[in-house]
PDB file with one MODEL, atoms N, CA, C and O in Angstrom:
MODEL        1
ATOM      1  N   UNK A   1     -34.345  16.096 -81.790  1.00  0.00           N
ATOM      2  CA  UNK A   1     -35.273  16.734 -82.706  1.00  0.00           C
ATOM      3  C   UNK A   1     -35.621  15.798 -83.868  1.00  0.00           C
ATOM      4  O   UNK A   1     -36.774  15.738 -84.296  1.00  0.00           O
ATOM      5  N   UNK A   2     -34.628  15.075 -84.371  1.00  0.00           N
ATOM      6  CA  UNK A   2     -34.896  14.185 -85.503  1.00  0.00           C
ATOM      7  C   UNK A   2     -35.862  13.074 -85.132  1.00  0.00           C
ATOM      8  O   UNK A   2     -36.767  12.765 -85.908  1.00  0.00           O
ATOM      9  N   UNK A   3     -35.695  12.472 -83.975  1.00  0.00           N
ATOM     10  CA  UNK A   3     -36.576  11.390 -83.538  1.00  0.00           C
ATOM     11  C   UNK A   3     -37.995  11.909 -83.360  1.00  0.00           C
ATOM     12  O   UNK A   3     -38.949  11.219 -83.721  1.00  0.00           O
ATOM     13  N   UNK A   4     -38.154  13.091 -82.820  1.00  0.00           N
ATOM     14  CA  UNK A   4     -39.474  13.677 -82.619  1.00  0.00           C
ATOM     15  C   UNK A   4     -40.167  13.906 -83.959  1.00  0.00           C
ATOM     16  O   UNK A   4     -41.356  13.619 -84.095  1.00  0.00           O
ATOM     17  N   UNK A   5     -39.449  14.413 -84.933  1.00  0.00           N
ATOM     18  CA  UNK A   5     -40.016  14.645 -86.258  1.00  0.00           C
ATOM     19  C   UNK A   5     -40.400  13.327 -86.925  1.00  0.00           C
ATOM     20  O   UNK A   5     -41.439  13.226 -87.577  1.00  0.00           O
ATOM     21  N   UNK A   6     -39.553  12.331 -86.753  1.00  0.00           N
ATOM     22  CA  UNK A   6     -39.828  11.021 -87.328  1.00  0.00           C
ATOM     23  C   UNK A   6     -41.088  10.421 -86.708  1.00  0.00           C
ATOM     24  O   UNK A   6     -41.934   9.881 -87.421  1.00  0.00           O
ATOM     25  N   UNK A   7     -41.217  10.514 -85.384  1.00  0.00           N
ATOM     26  CA  UNK A   7     -42.410  10.006 -84.708  1.00  0.00           C
ATOM     27  C   UNK A   7     -43.659  10.763 -85.138  1.00  0.00           C
ATOM     28  O   UNK A   7     -44.722  10.166 -85.306  1.00  0.00           O
ATOM     29  N   UNK A   8     -43.537  12.053 -85.316  1.00  0.00           N
ATOM     30  CA  UNK A   8     -44.664  12.871 -85.745  1.00  0.00           C
ATOM     31  C   UNK A   8     -45.133  12.474 -87.147  1.00  0.00           C
ATOM     32  O   UNK A   8     -46.329  12.313 -87.388  1.00  0.00           O
ATOM     33  N   UNK A   9     -44.186  12.319 -88.057  1.00  0.00           N
ATOM     34  CA  UNK A   9     -44.530  11.915 -89.430  1.00  0.00           C
ATOM     35  C   UNK A   9     -45.140  10.520 -89.424  1.00  0.00           C
ATOM     36  O   UNK A   9     -46.153  10.284 -90.081  1.00  0.00           O
ATOM     37  N   UNK A  10     -44.539   9.604 -88.695  1.00  0.00           N
ATOM     38  CA  UNK A  10     -45.055   8.241 -88.612  1.00  0.00           C
ATOM     39  C   UNK A  10     -46.472   8.233 -88.027  1.00  0.00           C
ATOM     40  O   UNK A  10     -47.346   7.517 -88.516  1.00  0.00           O
ATOM     41  N   UNK A  11     -46.689   9.027 -86.986  1.00  0.00           N
ATOM     42  CA  UNK A  11     -48.010   9.122 -86.381  1.00  0.00           C
ATOM     43  C   UNK A  11     -49.048   9.693 -87.339  1.00  0.00           C
ATOM     44  O   UNK A  11     -50.184   9.221 -87.376  1.00  0.00           O
ATOM     45  N   UNK A  12     -48.667  10.694 -88.104  1.00  0.00           N
ATOM     46  CA  UNK A  12     -49.599  11.272 -89.086  1.00  0.00           C
ATOM     47  C   UNK A  12     -49.951  10.281 -90.189  1.00  0.00           C
ATOM     48  O   UNK A  12     -51.099  10.209 -90.627  1.00  0.00           O
ATOM     49  N   UNK A  13     -48.962   9.524 -90.632  1.00  0.00           N
ATOM     50  CA  UNK A  13     -49.231   8.507 -91.661  1.00  0.00           C
ATOM     51  C   UNK A  13     -50.188   7.456 -91.117  1.00  0.00           C
ATOM     52  O   UNK A  13     -51.135   7.066 -91.800  1.00  0.00           O
ATOM     53  N   UNK A  14     -49.952   6.997 -89.901  1.00  0.00           N
ATOM     54  CA  UNK A  14     -50.870   6.028 -89.295  1.00  0.00           C
ATOM     55  C   UNK A  14     -52.271   6.602 -89.133  1.00  0.00           C
ATOM     56  O   UNK A  14     -53.258   5.906 -89.374  1.00  0.00           O
ATOM     57  N   UNK A  15     -52.364   7.847 -88.732  1.00  0.00           N
ATOM     58  CA  UNK A  15     -53.667   8.487 -88.569  1.00  0.00           C
ATOM     59  C   UNK A  15     -54.403   8.589 -89.904  1.00  0.00           C
ATOM     60  O   UNK A  15     -55.607   8.343 -89.971  1.00  0.00           O
ATOM     61  N   UNK A  16     -53.686   8.950 -90.955  1.00  0.00           N
ATOM     62  CA  UNK A  16     -54.308   9.039 -92.288  1.00  0.00           C
ATOM     63  C   UNK A  16     -54.776   7.669 -92.767  1.00  0.00           C
ATOM     64  O   UNK A  16     -55.856   7.553 -93.346  1.00  0.00           O
ATOM     65  N   UNK A  17     -53.987   6.647 -92.533  1.00  0.00           N
ATOM     66  CA  UNK A  17     -54.373   5.304 -92.959  1.00  0.00           C
ATOM     67  C   UNK A  17     -55.573   4.805 -92.164  1.00  0.00           C
ATOM     68  O   UNK A  17     -56.445   4.132 -92.714  1.00  0.00           O
ATOM     69  N   UNK A  18     -55.623   5.126 -90.890  1.00  0.00           N
ATOM     70  CA  UNK A  18     -56.705   4.661 -90.031  1.00  0.00           C
ATOM     71  C   UNK A  18     -58.027   5.361 -90.349  1.00  0.00           C
ATOM     72  O   UNK A  18     -59.090   4.745 -90.272  1.00  0.00           O
ATOM     73  N   UNK A  19     -57.964   6.630 -90.700  1.00  0.00           N
ATOM     74  CA  UNK A  19     -59.183   7.395 -90.950  1.00  0.00           C
ATOM     75  C   UNK A  19     -59.581   7.446 -92.416  1.00  0.00           C
ATOM     76  O   UNK A  19     -60.566   8.095 -92.767  1.00  0.00           O
ATOM     77  N   UNK A  20     -58.838   6.780 -93.262  1.00  0.00           N
ATOM     78  CA  UNK A  20     -59.138   6.806 -94.686  1.00  0.00           C
ATOM     79  C   UNK A  20     -60.471   6.128 -94.963  1.00  0.00           C
ATOM     80  O   UNK A  20     -60.744   5.040 -94.456  1.00  0.00           O
ATOM     81  N   UNK A  21     -61.294   6.777 -95.768  1.00  0.00           N
ATOM     82  CA  UNK A  21     -62.586   6.211 -96.141  1.00  0.00           C
ATOM     83  C   UNK A  21     -62.549   5.592 -97.525  1.00  0.00           C
ATOM     84  O   UNK A  21     -63.573   5.113 -98.012  1.00  0.00           O
ATOM     85  N   UNK A  22     -61.415   5.593 -98.155  1.00  0.00           N
ATOM     86  CA  UNK A  22     -61.287   5.012 -99.489  1.00  0.00           C
ATOM     87  C   UNK A  22     -61.133   3.505 -99.352  1.00  0.00           C
ATOM     88  O   UNK A  22     -60.022   2.996 -99.204  1.00  0.00           O
ATOM     89  N   UNK A  23     -62.247   2.802 -99.403  1.00  0.00           N
ATOM     90  CA  UNK A  23     -62.250   1.353 -99.288  1.00  0.00           C
ATOM     91  C   UNK A  23     -62.474   0.753-100.671  1.00  0.00           C
ATOM     92  O   UNK A  23     -63.279   1.272-101.445  1.00  0.00           O
ATOM     93  N   UNK A  24     -61.776  -0.327-100.990  1.00  0.00           N
ATOM     94  CA  UNK A  24     -62.022  -0.963-102.279  1.00  0.00           C
ATOM     95  C   UNK A  24     -63.416  -1.574-102.297  1.00  0.00           C
ATOM     96  O   UNK A  24     -63.889  -2.101-101.290  1.00  0.00           O
ATOM     97  N   UNK A  25     -64.059  -1.498-103.442  1.00  0.00           N
ATOM     98  CA  UNK A  25     -65.394  -2.056-103.577  1.00  0.00           C
ATOM     99  C   UNK A  25     -65.253  -3.547-103.829  1.00  0.00           C
ATOM    100  O   UNK A  25     -64.711  -3.958-104.855  1.00  0.00           O
ATOM    101  N   UNK A  26     -65.722  -4.334-102.924  1.00  0.00           N
ATOM    102  CA  UNK A  26     -65.545  -5.778-102.994  1.00  0.00           C
ATOM    103  C   UNK A  26     -66.838  -6.456-103.413  1.00  0.00           C
ATOM    104  O   UNK A  26     -67.371  -7.288-102.678  1.00  0.00           O
ATOM    105  N   UNK A  27     -67.335  -6.115-104.567  1.00  0.00           N
ATOM    106  CA  UNK A  27     -68.543  -6.746-105.081  1.00  0.00           C
ATOM    107  C   UNK A  27     -68.137  -8.019-105.815  1.00  0.00           C
ATOM    108  O   UNK A  27     -67.749  -7.985-106.983  1.00  0.00           O
ATOM    109  N   UNK A  28     -68.235  -9.129-105.117  1.00  0.00           N
ATOM    110  CA  UNK A  28     -67.847 -10.407-105.692  1.00  0.00           C
ATOM    111  C   UNK A  28     -69.109 -11.183-106.018  1.00  0.00           C
ATOM    112  O   UNK A  28     -69.824 -11.615-105.114  1.00  0.00           O
ATOM    113  N   UNK A  29     -69.388 -11.363-107.294  1.00  0.00           N
ATOM    114  CA  UNK A  29     -70.593 -12.101-107.666  1.00  0.00           C
ATOM    115  C   UNK A  29     -70.487 -13.572-107.273  1.00  0.00           C
ATOM    116  O   UNK A  29     -69.397 -14.140-107.209  1.00  0.00           O
ATOM    117  N   UNK A  30     -71.633 -14.165-107.015  1.00  0.00           N
ATOM    118  CA  UNK A  30     -71.651 -15.574-106.640  1.00  0.00           C
ATOM    119  C   UNK A  30     -71.310 -16.454-107.835  1.00  0.00           C
ATOM    120  O   UNK A  30     -70.571 -17.429-107.702  1.00  0.00           O
ATOM    121  N   UNK A  31     -71.845 -16.111-108.996  1.00  0.00           N
ATOM    122  CA  UNK A  31     -71.596 -16.909-110.207  1.00  0.00           C
ATOM    123  C   UNK A  31     -71.277 -16.000-111.385  1.00  0.00           C
ATOM    124  O   UNK A  31     -71.968 -15.011-111.631  1.00  0.00           O
ATOM    125  N   UNK A  32     -70.232 -16.346-112.099  1.00  0.00           N
ATOM    126  CA  UNK A  32     -69.894 -15.692-113.360  1.00  0.00           C
ATOM    127  C   UNK A  32     -69.617 -16.787-114.382  1.00  0.00           C
ATOM    128  O   UNK A  32     -69.197 -17.887-114.024  1.00  0.00           O
ATOM    129  N   UNK A  33     -69.852 -16.486-115.644  1.00  0.00           N
ATOM    130  CA  UNK A  33     -69.607 -17.446-116.724  1.00  0.00           C
ATOM    131  C   UNK A  33     -68.343 -17.070-117.488  1.00  0.00           C
ATOM    132  O   UNK A  33     -68.132 -15.910-117.839  1.00  0.00           O
ATOM    133  N   UNK A  34     -67.514 -18.072-117.737  1.00  0.00           N
ATOM    134  CA  UNK A  34     -66.298 -17.866-118.519  1.00  0.00           C
ATOM    135  C   UNK A  34     -66.232 -18.828-119.707  1.00  0.00           C
ATOM    136  O   UNK A  34     -65.596 -18.525-120.716  1.00  0.00           O
ATOM    137  N   UNK A  35     -66.881 -19.971-119.588  1.00  0.00           N
ATOM    138  CA  UNK A  35     -66.970 -20.951-120.679  1.00  0.00           C
ATOM    139  C   UNK A  35     -68.441 -21.152-121.004  1.00  0.00           C
ATOM    140  O   UNK A  35     -69.268 -21.332-120.111  1.00  0.00           O
ATOM    141  N   UNK A  36     -68.757 -21.120-122.296  1.00  0.00           N
ATOM    142  CA  UNK A  36     -70.147 -21.203-122.720  1.00  0.00           C
ATOM    143  C   UNK A  36     -70.358 -22.431-123.595  1.00  0.00           C
ATOM    144  O   UNK A  36     -69.481 -22.821-124.366  1.00  0.00           O
ATOM    145  N   UNK A  37     -71.538 -23.035-123.462  1.00  0.00           N
ATOM    146  CA  UNK A  37     -71.863 -24.187-124.299  1.00  0.00           C
ATOM    147  C   UNK A  37     -72.275 -23.706-125.684  1.00  0.00           C
ATOM    148  O   UNK A  37     -72.699 -22.563-125.857  1.00  0.00           O
ATOM    149  N   UNK A  38     -72.147 -24.589-126.664  1.00  0.00           N
ATOM    150  CA  UNK A  38     -72.502 -24.225-128.041  1.00  0.00           C
ATOM    151  C   UNK A  38     -73.632 -25.106-128.569  1.00  0.00           C
ATOM    152  O   UNK A  38     -73.777 -25.277-129.780  1.00  0.00           O
ATOM    153  N   UNK A  39     -74.427 -25.660-127.664  1.00  0.00           N
ATOM    154  CA  UNK A  39     -75.556 -26.491-128.071  1.00  0.00           C
ATOM    155  C   UNK A  39     -76.793 -26.065-127.294  1.00  0.00           C
ATOM    156  O   UNK A  39     -76.699 -25.425-126.247  1.00  0.00           O
ATOM    157  N   UNK A  40     -77.947 -26.431-127.825  1.00  0.00           N
ATOM    158  CA  UNK A  40     -79.215 -26.065-127.194  1.00  0.00           C
ATOM    159  C   UNK A  40     -79.622 -27.142-126.198  1.00  0.00           C
ATOM    160  O   UNK A  40     -79.464 -28.334-126.462  1.00  0.00           O
ATOM    161  N   UNK A  41     -80.138 -26.721-125.070  1.00  0.00           N
ATOM    162  CA  UNK A  41     -80.641 -27.649-124.056  1.00  0.00           C
ATOM    163  C   UNK A  41     -82.153 -27.749-124.243  1.00  0.00           C
ATOM    164  O   UNK A  41     -82.827 -26.726-124.360  1.00  0.00           O
ATOM    165  N   UNK A  42     -82.691 -28.964-124.272  1.00  0.00           N
ATOM    166  CA  UNK A  42     -84.156 -29.102-124.413  1.00  0.00           C
ATOM    167  C   UNK A  42     -84.889 -28.398-123.281  1.00  0.00           C
ATOM    168  O   UNK A  42     -84.505 -28.501-122.116  1.00  0.00           O
ATOM    169  N   UNK A  43     -85.937 -27.692-123.635  1.00  0.00           N
ATOM    170  CA  UNK A  43     -86.690 -26.897-122.670  1.00  0.00           C
ATOM    171  C   UNK A  43     -87.236 -27.703-121.500  1.00  0.00           C
ATOM    172  O   UNK A  43     -87.329 -27.185-120.387  1.00  0.00           O
ATOM    173  N   UNK A  44     -87.597 -28.955-121.731  1.00  0.00           N
ATOM    174  CA  UNK A  44     -88.162 -29.769-120.652  1.00  0.00           C
ATOM    175  C   UNK A  44     -87.124 -30.152-119.598  1.00  0.00           C
ATOM    176  O   UNK A  44     -87.485 -30.547-118.489  1.00  0.00           O
ATOM    177  N   UNK A  45     -85.841 -30.038-119.935  1.00  0.00           N
ATOM    178  CA  UNK A  45     -84.785 -30.373-118.976  1.00  0.00           C
ATOM    179  C   UNK A  45     -84.320 -29.162-118.159  1.00  0.00           C
ATOM    180  O   UNK A  45     -83.605 -29.322-117.170  1.00  0.00           O
ATOM    181  N   UNK A  46     -84.717 -27.969-118.563  1.00  0.00           N
ATOM    182  CA  UNK A  46     -84.265 -26.758-117.869  1.00  0.00           C
ATOM    183  C   UNK A  46     -85.116 -26.528-116.628  1.00  0.00           C
ATOM    184  O   UNK A  46     -86.338 -26.404-116.706  1.00  0.00           O
ATOM    185  N   UNK A  47     -84.440 -26.474-115.476  1.00  0.00           N
ATOM    186  CA  UNK A  47     -85.128 -26.209-114.213  1.00  0.00           C
ATOM    187  C   UNK A  47     -85.170 -24.708-113.933  1.00  0.00           C
ATOM    188  O   UNK A  47     -86.173 -24.194-113.437  1.00  0.00           O
ATOM    189  N   UNK A  48     -84.070 -23.997-114.254  1.00  0.00           N
ATOM    190  CA  UNK A  48     -84.037 -22.547-114.084  1.00  0.00           C
ATOM    191  C   UNK A  48     -83.002 -21.947-115.022  1.00  0.00           C
ATOM    192  O   UNK A  48     -82.074 -22.622-115.467  1.00  0.00           O
ATOM    193  N   UNK A  49     -83.181 -20.670-115.311  1.00  0.00           N
ATOM    194  CA  UNK A  49     -82.243 -19.910-116.148  1.00  0.00           C
ATOM    195  C   UNK A  49     -82.151 -18.512-115.555  1.00  0.00           C
ATOM    196  O   UNK A  49     -83.128 -17.763-115.549  1.00  0.00           O
ATOM    197  N   UNK A  50     -80.966 -18.168-115.055  1.00  0.00           N
ATOM    198  CA  UNK A  50     -80.772 -16.884-114.391  1.00  0.00           C
ATOM    199  C   UNK A  50     -79.603 -16.130-115.002  1.00  0.00           C
ATOM    200  O   UNK A  50     -78.553 -16.710-115.280  1.00  0.00           O
ATOM    201  N   UNK A  51     -79.792 -14.833-115.208  1.00  0.00           N
ATOM    202  CA  UNK A  51     -78.702 -13.993-115.720  1.00  0.00           C
ATOM    203  C   UNK A  51     -77.628 -13.837-114.642  1.00  0.00           C
ATOM    204  O   UNK A  51     -77.924 -13.810-113.447  1.00  0.00           O
ATOM    205  N   UNK A  52     -76.387 -13.736-115.091  1.00  0.00           N
ATOM    206  CA  UNK A  52     -75.296 -13.499-114.147  1.00  0.00           C
ATOM    207  C   UNK A  52     -75.313 -12.042-113.705  1.00  0.00           C
ATOM    208  O   UNK A  52     -75.983 -11.206-114.312  1.00  0.00           O
ATOM    209  N   UNK A  53     -74.582 -11.752-112.661  1.00  0.00           N
ATOM    210  CA  UNK A  53     -74.528 -10.407-112.090  1.00  0.00           C
ATOM    211  C   UNK A  53     -73.914  -9.419-113.077  1.00  0.00           C
ATOM    212  O   UNK A  53     -73.118  -9.799-113.936  1.00  0.00           O
ATOM    213  N   UNK A  54     -74.287  -8.163-112.947  1.00  0.00           N
ATOM    214  CA  UNK A  54     -73.699  -7.119-113.800  1.00  0.00           C
ATOM    215  C   UNK A  54     -72.243  -6.856-113.416  1.00  0.00           C
ATOM    216  O   UNK A  54     -71.531  -6.171-114.151  1.00  0.00           O
ATOM    217  N   UNK A  55     -71.790  -7.386-112.282  1.00  0.00           N
ATOM    218  CA  UNK A  55     -70.395  -7.245-111.868  1.00  0.00           C
ATOM    219  C   UNK A  55     -69.486  -8.274-112.537  1.00  0.00           C
ATOM    220  O   UNK A  55     -68.263  -8.181-112.424  1.00  0.00           O
ATOM    221  N   UNK A  56     -70.063  -9.245-113.228  1.00  0.00           N
ATOM    222  CA  UNK A  56     -69.263 -10.251-113.934  1.00  0.00           C
ATOM    223  C   UNK A  56     -68.631  -9.619-115.171  1.00  0.00           C
ATOM    224  O   UNK A  56     -69.235  -8.738-115.783  1.00  0.00           O
ATOM    225  N   UNK A  57     -67.428 -10.052-115.553  1.00  0.00           N
ATOM    226  CA  UNK A  57     -66.767  -9.453-116.712  1.00  0.00           C
ATOM    227  C   UNK A  57     -67.446  -9.776-118.037  1.00  0.00           C
ATOM    228  O   UNK A  57     -67.368  -8.984-118.976  1.00  0.00           O
ATOM    229  N   UNK A  58     -68.115 -10.936-118.127  1.00  0.00           N
ATOM    230  CA  UNK A  58     -68.791 -11.347-119.354  1.00  0.00           C
ATOM    231  C   UNK A  58     -70.244 -11.671-119.004  1.00  0.00           C
ATOM    232  O   UNK A  58     -70.486 -12.458-118.090  1.00  0.00           O
ATOM    233  N   UNK A  59     -71.216 -11.084-119.707  1.00  0.00           N
ATOM    234  CA  UNK A  59     -72.609 -11.424-119.414  1.00  0.00           C
ATOM    235  C   UNK A  59     -72.905 -12.867-119.807  1.00  0.00           C
ATOM    236  O   UNK A  59     -72.356 -13.383-120.781  1.00  0.00           O
ATOM    237  N   UNK A  60     -73.768 -13.503-119.046  1.00  0.00           N
ATOM    238  CA  UNK A  60     -74.130 -14.887-119.326  1.00  0.00           C
ATOM    239  C   UNK A  60     -75.428 -15.249-118.640  1.00  0.00           C
ATOM    240  O   UNK A  60     -75.986 -14.476-117.861  1.00  0.00           O
ATOM    241  N   UNK A  61     -75.896 -16.460-118.954  1.00  0.00           N
ATOM    242  CA  UNK A  61     -77.089 -17.014-118.328  1.00  0.00           C
ATOM    243  C   UNK A  61     -76.699 -18.382-117.776  1.00  0.00           C
ATOM    244  O   UNK A  61     -76.161 -19.221-118.498  1.00  0.00           O
ATOM    245  N   UNK A  62     -76.972 -18.598-116.501  1.00  0.00           N
ATOM    246  CA  UNK A  62     -76.696 -19.890-115.878  1.00  0.00           C
ATOM    247  C   UNK A  62     -77.965 -20.725-115.984  1.00  0.00           C
ATOM    248  O   UNK A  62     -78.999 -20.389-115.406  1.00  0.00           O
ATOM    249  N   UNK A  63     -77.865 -21.822-116.735  1.00  0.00           N
ATOM    250  CA  UNK A  63     -78.993 -22.720-116.940  1.00  0.00           C
ATOM    251  C   UNK A  63     -78.775 -23.951-116.070  1.00  0.00           C
ATOM    252  O   UNK A  63     -77.739 -24.611-116.150  1.00  0.00           O
ATOM    253  N   UNK A  64     -79.775 -24.249-115.234  1.00  0.00           N
ATOM    254  CA  UNK A  64     -79.691 -25.389-114.332  1.00  0.00           C
ATOM    255  C   UNK A  64     -80.584 -26.509-114.851  1.00  0.00           C
ATOM    256  O   UNK A  64     -81.757 -26.301-115.160  1.00  0.00           O
ATOM    257  N   UNK A  65     -79.998 -27.704-114.939  1.00  0.00           N
ATOM    258  CA  UNK A  65     -80.725 -28.918-115.301  1.00  0.00           C
ATOM    259  C   UNK A  65     -80.696 -29.833-114.074  1.00  0.00           C
ATOM    260  O   UNK A  65     -80.013 -29.523-113.098  1.00  0.00           O
ATOM    261  N   UNK A  66     -81.420 -30.947-114.104  1.00  0.00           N
ATOM    262  CA  UNK A  66     -81.386 -31.843-112.934  1.00  0.00           C
ATOM    263  C   UNK A  66     -79.988 -32.358-112.593  1.00  0.00           C
ATOM    264  O   UNK A  66     -79.724 -32.696-111.439  1.00  0.00           O
ATOM    265  N   UNK A  67     -79.105 -32.422-113.561  1.00  0.00           N
ATOM    266  CA  UNK A  67     -77.783 -32.997-113.307  1.00  0.00           C
ATOM    267  C   UNK A  67     -76.675 -31.958-113.094  1.00  0.00           C
ATOM    268  O   UNK A  67     -75.756 -32.197-112.310  1.00  0.00           O
ATOM    269  N   UNK A  68     -76.747 -30.811-113.776  1.00  0.00           N
ATOM    270  CA  UNK A  68     -75.632 -29.867-113.725  1.00  0.00           C
ATOM    271  C   UNK A  68     -76.077 -28.459-114.124  1.00  0.00           C
ATOM    272  O   UNK A  68     -77.255 -28.212-114.383  1.00  0.00           O
ATOM    273  N   UNK A  69     -75.118 -27.555-114.167  1.00  0.00           N
ATOM    274  CA  UNK A  69     -75.364 -26.180-114.609  1.00  0.00           C
ATOM    275  C   UNK A  69     -74.511 -25.891-115.832  1.00  0.00           C
ATOM    276  O   UNK A  69     -73.393 -26.391-115.959  1.00  0.00           O
ATOM    277  N   UNK A  70     -75.053 -25.077-116.731  1.00  0.00           N
ATOM    278  CA  UNK A  70     -74.351 -24.675-117.946  1.00  0.00           C
ATOM    279  C   UNK A  70     -74.381 -23.160-118.055  1.00  0.00           C
ATOM    280  O   UNK A  70     -75.286 -22.507-117.535  1.00  0.00           O
ATOM    281  N   UNK A  71     -73.399 -22.616-118.724  1.00  0.00           N
ATOM    282  CA  UNK A  71     -73.396 -21.196-119.042  1.00  0.00           C
ATOM    283  C   UNK A  71     -73.724 -21.023-120.516  1.00  0.00           C
ATOM    284  O   UNK A  71     -73.172 -21.703-121.380  1.00  0.00           O
ATOM    285  N   UNK A  72     -74.636 -20.097-120.779  1.00  0.00           N
ATOM    286  CA  UNK A  72     -75.091 -19.843-122.145  1.00  0.00           C
ATOM    287  C   UNK A  72     -74.936 -18.352-122.417  1.00  0.00           C
ATOM    288  O   UNK A  72     -75.167 -17.520-121.540  1.00  0.00           O
ATOM    289  N   UNK A  73     -74.540 -18.027-123.647  1.00  0.00           N
ATOM    290  CA  UNK A  73     -74.466 -16.612-124.025  1.00  0.00           C
ATOM    291  C   UNK A  73     -75.887 -16.053-124.099  1.00  0.00           C
ATOM    292  O   UNK A  73     -76.773 -16.690-124.668  1.00  0.00           O
ATOM    293  N   UNK A  74     -76.108 -14.871-123.530  1.00  0.00           N
ATOM    294  CA  UNK A  74     -77.467 -14.331-123.478  1.00  0.00           C
ATOM    295  C   UNK A  74     -78.047 -13.933-124.835  1.00  0.00           C
ATOM    296  O   UNK A  74     -79.248 -13.680-124.937  1.00  0.00           O
ATOM    297  N   UNK A  75     -77.219 -13.873-125.874  1.00  0.00           N
ATOM    298  CA  UNK A  75     -77.739 -13.507-127.192  1.00  0.00           C
ATOM    299  C   UNK A  75     -78.148 -14.725-128.027  1.00  0.00           C
ATOM    300  O   UNK A  75     -78.521 -14.571-129.190  1.00  0.00           O
ATOM    301  N   UNK A  76     -78.083 -15.924-127.456  1.00  0.00           N
ATOM    302  CA  UNK A  76     -78.533 -17.123-128.164  1.00  0.00           C
ATOM    303  C   UNK A  76     -80.065 -17.039-128.328  1.00  0.00           C
ATOM    304  O   UNK A  76     -80.771 -16.749-127.362  1.00  0.00           O
ATOM    305  N   UNK A  77     -80.576 -17.289-129.534  1.00  0.00           N
ATOM    306  CA  UNK A  77     -82.029 -17.160-129.767  1.00  0.00           C
ATOM    307  C   UNK A  77     -82.865 -18.064-128.861  1.00  0.00           C
ATOM    308  O   UNK A  77     -83.908 -17.635-128.367  1.00  0.00           O
ATOM    309  N   UNK A  78     -82.435 -19.287-128.637  1.00  0.00           N
ATOM    310  CA  UNK A  78     -83.249 -20.227-127.838  1.00  0.00           C
ATOM    311  C   UNK A  78     -83.304 -19.817-126.366  1.00  0.00           C
ATOM    312  O   UNK A  78     -84.317 -20.049-125.705  1.00  0.00           O
ATOM    313  N   UNK A  79     -82.242 -19.216-125.844  1.00  0.00           N
ATOM    314  CA  UNK A  79     -82.270 -18.812-124.443  1.00  0.00           C
ATOM    315  C   UNK A  79     -83.082 -17.527-124.271  1.00  0.00           C
ATOM    316  O   UNK A  79     -83.669 -17.298-123.214  1.00  0.00           O
ATOM    317  N   UNK A  80     -83.114 -16.687-125.317  1.00  0.00           N
ATOM    318  CA  UNK A  80     -83.948 -15.483-125.276  1.00  0.00           C
ATOM    319  C   UNK A  80     -85.409 -15.863-125.110  1.00  0.00           C
ATOM    320  O   UNK A  80     -86.149 -15.200-124.383  1.00  0.00           O
ATOM    321  N   UNK A  81     -85.831 -16.934-125.786  1.00  0.00           N
ATOM    322  CA  UNK A  81     -87.222 -17.396-125.665  1.00  0.00           C
ATOM    323  C   UNK A  81     -87.507 -17.917-124.267  1.00  0.00           C
ATOM    324  O   UNK A  81     -88.608 -17.735-123.747  1.00  0.00           O
ATOM    325  N   UNK A  82     -86.523 -18.565-123.657  1.00  0.00           N
ATOM    326  CA  UNK A  82     -86.708 -19.127-122.310  1.00  0.00           C
ATOM    327  C   UNK A  82     -86.832 -18.022-121.256  1.00  0.00           C
ATOM    328  O   UNK A  82     -87.587 -18.144-120.291  1.00  0.00           O
ATOM    329  N   UNK A  83     -86.077 -16.952-121.464  1.00  0.00           N
ATOM    330  CA  UNK A  83     -86.104 -15.871-120.483  1.00  0.00           C
ATOM    331  C   UNK A  83     -87.352 -15.038-120.660  1.00  0.00           C
ATOM    332  O   UNK A  83     -87.560 -14.073-119.923  1.00  0.00           O
TER     333      UNK A  83
ENDMDL
END
């Protein structure tokens, strides 16, 4: 009787785990900013400026130049004009 009860409980736990619809939300943004520059980039060198995803912990703007990418705080006055 004990083995049967154990198998029944184990089977129910497996069934609950298998049919569970509670899946973690795996929204992984492609780019997030964690370090921000404190200088202005000349407008003629900026190739693109894109806001980071709303899933990122800190809002930012990824600025691409011919050589590299920088993260800028979105409340910087000069980047507001660019956007």
